[in-house]
Every structure is written in C-alpha cells, then in structure tokens.
C-alpha positions in Angstrom: -11.0 15.7 -46.5 -14.4 13.9 -48.2 -17.6 12.8 -46.5 -16.7 10.9 -43.1 -19.0 7.6 -42.9 -19.4 4.8 -40.3 -16.3 3.0 -42.4 -13.9 5.8 -41.5 -13.2 5.0 -37.8 -9.6 5.8 -38.0 -10.0 9.0 -39.8 -12.5 10.0 -37.2 -10.5 9.2 -34.5 -7.6 11.3 -36.0 -10.1 14.5 -36.5 -11.4 14.0 -33.0 -7.6 14.2 -31.6 -6.8 16.9 -33.5 -9.8 19.1 -32.6 -9.5 18.3 -28.8 -5.3 18.8 -29.0 -6.1 22.0 -30.9 -8.1 23.3 -28.1 -5.8 22.1 -25.6 -3.0 23.7 -27.1 -5.2 27.2 -27.5 -6.2 26.9 -23.6 -5.2 29.6 -21.2 -2.2 28.2 -19.2 -3.6 29.8 -16.1 -6.7 27.5 -15.9 -6.2 24.5 -18.1 -9.6 23.0 -19.1 -11.2 20.2 -17.8 -12.8 17.2 -19.5 -16.3 19.2 -19.3 -14.3 22.4 -20.7 -13.3 20.4 -23.5 -16.8 19.1 -24.3 -18.0 22.1 -24.7 -15.3 23.8 -26.7 -15.1 21.0 -29.5 -18.9 19.9 -29.1 -17.8 16.3 -28.9 -19.2 13.8 -26.6 -17.8 13.5 -23.1 -17.0 10.0 -23.5 -15.3 10.6 -26.9 -13.2 13.5 -25.4 -12.3 11.3 -22.6 -11.0 8.6 -25.0 -9.6 11.0 -27.1 -7.4 12.8 -24.0 -6.2 9.4 -22.4 -4.8 8.6 -26.1 -2.6 12.1 -26.3 -1.4 11.3 -22.7 0.1 8.1 -24.1 1.5 9.8 -26.7 3.2 12.3 -24.4 1.3 15.2 -25.8 -0.8 16.0 -22.8 -0.4 15.9 -19.3 -2.8 15.8 -16.5 -2.1 18.6 -14.2 -1.7 18.3 -10.2 -4.5 19.3 -8.3 -2.4 22.5 -7.3 -1.6 23.3 -10.8 -5.0 23.6 -11.8 -5.7 27.3 -11.0 -8.8 28.2 -8.6 -9.3 25.6 -5.8 -12.8 24.6 -5.6 -14.6 22.6 -2.5 -15.0 18.9 -2.8 -12.9 16.5 -5.7 -11.4 18.7 -8.0 -12.2 18.2 -11.9 -9.3 16.7 -13.9 -7.4 19.2 -15.7 -4.8 18.9 -18.9 -2.5 20.9 -20.9 -0.7 20.5 -24.0 2.8 19.5 -23.6 4.6 22.1 -25.5 8.3 20.7 -24.4 7.2 17.5 -25.9 9.0 18.2 -29.0 11.2 21.1 -30.1 11.7 23.1 -33.6 14.2 24.7 -35.4 14.7 28.0 -37.6 17.9 28.7 -39.5 19.0 31.2 -41.2 21.8 30.9 -43.7 23.5 34.3 -44.9 26.5 35.9 -46.3 27.6 37.2 -43.0 26.3 35.1 -40.5 24.2 32.0 -39.6 21.6 32.1 -37.2 19.0 29.7 -35.3 16.0 29.9 -33.2 14.4 27.2 -31.3 10.8 26.7 -29.8 8.5 24.2 -28.4 5.3 22.6 -30.2 3.9 26.1 -29.4 6.3 28.3 -31.7 7.5 30.4 -28.3 11.2 31.0 -28.7 13.4 29.1 -25.8 16.8 29.3 -27.6 18.7 31.5 -30.0 22.2 31.7 -31.3 24.1 33.2 -33.9 27.7 33.1 -35.7 29.8 35.2 -37.9 30.6 33.8 -41.2 32.9 34.9 -44.0 31.3 36.1 -47.0 34.0 34.2 -49.3 33.4 31.0 -47.2 32.7 28.0 -49.4 29.7 25.5 -48.9 31.6 22.8 -46.6 32.7 25.9 -43.9 29.2 27.5 -44.0 27.6 24.4 -43.3 29.9 23.5 -40.3 29.0 26.9 -39.0 25.4 26.0 -39.0 26.1 22.8 -37.0 27.9 24.4 -34.5 25.2 26.9 -34.0 22.6 24.4 -33.8 24.5 22.1 -31.1 25.2 25.5 -29.0 21.4 26.3 -29.4 20.6 22.8 -28.3 23.1 22.5 -25.5 22.8 26.1 -23.9 18.6 25.2 -23.8 19.1 21.7 -22.6 17.4 20.1 -25.5 18.4 16.5 -27.0 18.8 16.7 -30.5 16.3 13.7 -30.5 13.8 16.2 -29.4 13.6 18.0 -32.6 10.2 17.3 -35.1 11.1 19.5 -37.7 13.9 22.1 -39.0 13.3 24.9 -41.2 16.0 26.7 -43.1 16.1 30.1 -44.9 18.6 30.3 -47.8 19.6 32.8 -50.3 18.7 31.4 -53.7 16.0 29.7 -56.2 15.3 26.5 -54.1 13.5 23.4 -55.3 11.1 21.2 -53.0 13.6 18.9 -52.4 16.1 21.5 -50.9 18.4 21.9 -53.5 19.5 25.1 -54.5 18.9 25.5 -58.2 20.5 29.1 -58.5 22.4 30.8 -55.5 24.7 33.8 -56.4 24.6 35.4 -53.2 26.8 32.6 -51.8 30.1 30.9 -52.9 29.4 27.2 -54.1 25.7 27.5 -53.7 24.4 26.9 -57.1 23.5 23.0 -57.4 24.0 22.7 -53.5 21.8 20.0 -52.4 21.4 21.9 -49.2 18.5 19.9 -47.9 20.1 16.9 -48.5 23.2 17.8 -46.9 21.5 19.1 -43.5 19.3 16.1 -43.1 22.5 14.2 -42.4 22.5 16.3 -39.2 18.8 15.6 -38.2 16.4 12.5 -37.6 13.4 14.6 -38.5 12.0 16.5 -41.8 14.6 19.6 -42.9 12.2 21.9 -45.1 14.4 24.3 -47.0 13.2 27.6 -48.6 14.3 31.0 -50.4 15.2 33.7 -47.4 12.9 36.4 -48.9 10.1 33.9 -48.6 10.6 33.0 -45.1 10.8 36.8 -44.1 7.5 37.1 -45.8 6.1 34.5 -43.6 7.7 35.5 -40.4 6.1 39.3 -40.7 2.6 37.4 -41.6 3.1 35.5 -38.2 4.6 37.8 -35.9 5.7 41.1 -38.0 4.2 44.2 -39.3 1.9 42.2 -41.7 -0.1 40.2 -39.0 -3.4 41.8 -40.5 -3.1 41.1 -44.2 -3.1 38.1 -46.1 -1.7 40.0 -49.3 1.6 41.3 -48.8 5.0 41.5 -50.2 8.3 41.1 -48.0 11.6 43.0 -50.2 14.3 41.5 -48.6 17.2 44.8 -49.7 20.4 44.3 -50.3 23.3 43.7 -53.0 21.0 40.9 -54.4 17.5 41.9 -53.2 14.7 39.5 -53.6 11.1 39.4 -52.5 8.3 37.1 -50.9 5.1 37.2 -51.3 2.2 35.8 -49.5 -1.6 36.0 -51.9 -4.6 35.0 -50.0 -2.8 33.8 -47.4 -0.6 31.6 -49.1 3.2 31.6 -49.7 3.5 32.3 -53.6 6.6 30.5 -55.1 5.9 30.5 -58.7 6.1 27.7 -61.2 9.8 27.0 -60.5 10.4 28.4 -57.1 11.8 32.0 -58.8 8.8 34.6 -57.8 10.1 37.6 -56.4 13.5 37.5 -58.0 13.9 41.4 -58.5 17.5 41.3 -58.1 17.7 40.2 -62.1 15.5 43.0 -63.5 18.9 44.8 -64.6 18.6 42.0 -67.1 15.5 43.8 -68.7 17.6 46.8 -69.0 16.7 48.4 -66.0 19.9 50.6 -64.8 23.0 48.7 -63.7 23.4 46.2 -60.6 23.3 47.3 -57.2 26.9 47.1 -56.7 27.7 49.6 -59.6 24.7 52.1 -58.4 26.4 52.0 -54.7 29.9 52.6 -56.1 31.5 56.0 -55.3 34.5 55.2 -57.8 34.6 53.9 -61.5 35.0 50.3 -59.7 31.8 48.7 -58.5 31.5 46.9 -55.3 32.2 43.3 -54.8 28.6 41.7 -55.3 28.9 40.2 -51.5 30.4 42.9 -49.7 27.9 44.7 -47.8 29.9 45.8 -45.4 31.4 48.0 -48.2 27.7 49.1 -48.7 27.3 49.9 -45.2 30.6 52.2 -45.4 28.9 54.1 -48.0 25.6 54.7 -46.2 27.6 56.0 -43.7 29.6 58.8 -45.4 26.6 59.4 -46.8 25.1 60.4 -43.2 28.5 62.2 -42.7 27.5 64.4 -45.9 29.9 62.9 -48.5 28.3 63.9 -51.9 29.4 61.1 -53.7 28.3 58.5 -51.2 25.0 60.3 -51.1 24.8 60.3 -55.0 25.2 56.6 -54.9 22.3 56.2 -51.8 20.4 57.9 -54.0 20.9 55.8 -57.1 20.3 52.7 -55.0 17.1 53.9 -53.5 15.7 54.9 -56.7 16.4 51.2 -58.2 14.9 49.8 -55.4 11.5 51.8 -55.6 11.5 50.8 -59.3 11.7 47.5 -59.0 9.4 47.2 -55.6 7.0 49.2 -57.7 6.9 47.0 -60.5 6.4 44.1 -58.0 3.2 45.8 -56.4 1.9 46.3 -59.8 2.0 42.6 -60.7 0.2 41.3 -57.5 -1.5 44.3 -56.1 -0.3 43.5 -52.8 -2.4 45.4 -49.4 1.1 46.0 -47.8 4.8 46.2 -48.9 7.3 45.6 -46.3 10.9 46.4 -46.5 13.7 44.5 -44.7 17.1 43.5 -45.0 20.1 46.0 -44.4 18.3 48.5 -46.7 15.5 48.6 -44.1 17.9 51.0 -42.1 18.1 53.2 -45.0 17.0 56.9 -44.4 14.4 58.3 -46.7 13.6 55.0 -48.3 9.5 55.0 -47.6 8.7 58.4 -48.6 10.0 57.7 -52.1 8.7 54.0 -52.2 5.0 55.5 -51.5 5.1 58.4 -53.7 6.0 55.9 -56.7 3.3 53.6 -55.8 1.0 56.3 -55.5 1.5 57.3 -58.9 1.0 54.1 -60.7 -1.3 51.9 -58.4 -5.3 52.1 -58.2 -4.8 51.6 -54.7 -1.5 52.0 -53.2 -0.3 49.7 -50.7 0.9 50.3 -47.1 4.4 50.2 -47.1 6.4 49.6 -43.5 9.9 48.8 -42.5 10.1 45.3 -40.9 9.4 44.8 -37.2 11.5 41.7 -37.0 14.8 43.0 -38.2 17.4 40.6 -38.8 15.5 37.9 -37.1 13.0 37.9 -39.9 14.6 35.0 -41.8 14.8 32.4 -38.9 11.5 33.4 -37.3 9.9 32.5 -40.5 12.0 29.1 -41.0 10.8 28.4 -37.6 7.3 28.9 -38.8 7.7 26.6 -41.6 8.9 24.0 -39.5 5.8 24.7 -37.1 3.5 24.2 -39.8 4.8 21.1 -41.1 4.6 20.0 -37.5 0.4 21.4 -37.2 -0.1 19.6 -40.4 0.5 16.2 -38.9 -0.7 16.9 -35.1 -3.7 19.1 -35.9 -5.1 17.4 -39.4 -4.4 20.5 -40.9 -4.8 20.1 -45.0 -3.3 23.9 -45.7 -1.2 26.1 -44.2 0.8 29.5 -45.3 3.9 27.4 -46.4 2.7 24.1 -47.4 3.7 23.1 -51.1 1.3 22.5 -53.8 
C-alpha cells in the first residue's frame, strides 16, 4: 500500500476500519468484544476505535448488542459490546454443470444459509441452462427469505477456459458454451459483481478453504470425468496460466497419449457420447458386478487418469493431489496413482479423495465471491482467487 503519511487521512481511516472490522468478524459470538477489547486486539487508540465503530454502525456492518446479549453479566454499568453483522449482505456460489446446476447462499462470514439444485439435460442449450440457473437462484433466495438486493457478490464455476471478463473462450463440455459471454449474461440478473471461474479451479479453492487441502498452499485438484480438468494452487494462489487454460489435462490425448476417455470407457466398438456421464456410471456398475469388459474399460480409464495426473504433478510438484468429480467414487483409483507418483516424483505428493463431493464447485464459487467482498471490506490486496 506504500508508506503512510499525515497526508493520507482517507487511506488511514480505511485501514483502521478494515482492522477493526476484521477483529469484530473474528470475535467469539458468545462474548462479543467491547471497545476495550478492540483497542487491545487492534493496537489502535480507544478514540480511534470508538470513531471507527460508530462509522461501521452507520454503514450497517456492525451493531451494538443489547445488554442481555453481551454474555456474562457484571455489576455496574455494562460495557458496550459490538458484533459484525454477517446478515448485512449475502453471497452466492453457483455451479453450472452438464447434468445439474446448484447454488449456495451465505452471509458475509461465509456460513451457508441456503442451498438448492436442479437437474438439467446434458443436451440443453445455453439459454435453457441459464434459465435453470435463474430458477435455482430464485428458489434459494425465496426459501432463505433473502432479497436479491442483499447480494454483494456472485461467484460462478463453469466448465471451459474462462477469461477474466467471464467469457468462455473454449467449452466443449456443454452445448453452445464456446464463445458464450457467460459473465455478461448472468450480470443481467444481478445488481452486484459476478465473477466466473473454471469449475476445476473453483473446486481447488474449495478444498483449500473447507476440504482436505486446508493445511497446504500447494495442491492440485483433479475434476475427473469424460473431459477431465485440474485446478491448482501454487504458494496459496490460484494458478490460471497465461490464457486461463492451466490444468486442461483432458487435451493430453492430442499429444498422442492414448484415446479419449469416451473411447477408453466403451465396452463396444462405439465410443460413449462425450457428455453422457450416466453411461459411464453404468459401465462402473457393470464392472462392480463382475462384467469383464466393463472391468477392462474401467482399468483403461484409471490408467489414463493416473498418467495424466502424474504428468501434472511432475510439472507442478504439489504437496497434495485431490481427486474429485464422479471418478472420486472409483474403487482403486488412489493406490495406482500413489504408485505412479512414487515412481517418478522425488517427493511424491499426498493423494486424497475430495471431502466436499458434488458441493466442491459451488463451494469454491462461493469463496470466489467472499474473496471479492473481503478485498473491499478488509483492504486485502491479495487473496487466493485474486486475478493479477
């Protein structure tokens, strides 16, 4: 931010406000802080803290608690206590997938207060799919009793290579998705910022935030499916690559690495439809029942997935590799992957299945929205998902 001087009063006030607000949001809700507490926590003077708190009350982000709300009763005049109003605004995280769209709603503290999902046909066009998104959002807001005007930011996880403005430069997993101005289309439905990100990237962010990757800043999340992709965090920051195409391991077959997944998973001479993941589930079910052709198909797919992930791990040297998507339910995917990584990596990464399951993309999209709001509220210059 540069060196502060006496000539920077507005910047200094903003920083002081962010420090106090951050302390209030992180306080124990069972014993909300007093002015004395905030002075001690922030290191600011009491007059400064008092002035900042009054200003935050005016904005609606902070409220003074009634005496009976303030925890343990004490003799004499009770000290004034304050709390961060997480309900002063709300955030949405949206997943747009081949077979369903879903949404998570939270307050400004990131705690979930609403959720919903709807099925969608894999052959649905862009207009129909976006209409399904609007229906899900309307349902979630209505059930939670939250007005649309309360939304401060919306995060969206979508298949494809996504540019900074939310345009899908290339998206083969959904019909009519390549070239779609997804961010622009969705912004028509909201009066707040809409941030669009690749689905594997948002899933990686989700695992770092609330999943198996909370203890590491270097991880790879593999969203395994008929069009597999990967998202990665390097040094605690989401790595998108120069053109937003980092992690597109589904294109490795173009380098001569075997056939496409829909061919590998076929039990006949005809490849599966590239969007028909229900047919994939049927192959896995047959394999578990002992069908030899289905078992061979599943083994081919696992071998391909293991090789693709190993190539990515060799390039990025992550501490953790997380497997998500429907392939996270595959029996036997972890041991071959560990063995392959041990063969090639100087320090093999840990390998784990996603803890968030089908909620990973929407959860990461919610974190995207939360990061955007935190940049504004807490004067944060760099977050996990910030674009350079």
